[in-house]
N, C-alpha and C positions, 0 to 999 in steps of 0.2 A: 375927831370930827363937828365941824363948827355948829353952833348952837343953829343955826340959818337951813342947817341942809334937812329935805324934805325925803321920799320915796314914794313913787306913784303903785303899788298893790292891788293886783286883782282881788275881790271880795266873794266870796258869796251871794248870790244873789242881787250884786248892782251889774248893773249893763256899762260903766264907765268905772276906771281903777280910783280908789280911793288916795286919797294924799296921803301919808304919814308922816308926821312932824318926829323924826327919827331924831335930831338932834336935840331937839328940846326935850322927849323923852328921855333922852342920855343925862344931859345936864340933871335934868330933876332928880333922876333916879341916883344918880352921882352924889347931889347933894341933901339927900335924904334915907340915905345908907343908912345910917346908922337906928331910924325909927324901921326898915324888914326886917321881918324873923330870918329865925336860922336859913326853917327854908326857902327863901327867897333870894337871900343871901347865895346859896347852894344852887340855888337853879342858875342866875346870875355869874355864879364861875364857873358852870358847866357849859355857858354857853362862850368860854372867853376874855370874860366881864373879871381878871386875877384884884381887881381892886375891889371888889365886892366882897372874897377872901380875909380881905387883910384889915376887916372894922369885927369887934369882936361882937355877938351875938347879943342881944340881950338877954336879964336872965329873967 
């Protein structure tokens, strides 16, 4: 997914859809994965982001 990719998402309490910069989120998460804890890496792996499970968890 390109870094510039975004999605419009219906948010509770908002009249208009909210733009979520999904490409930026994914890029940031990948580049900072060494700082994620084991639970966060587990959650990402369950979402199908298998690159998350290849990084050893911090001790």
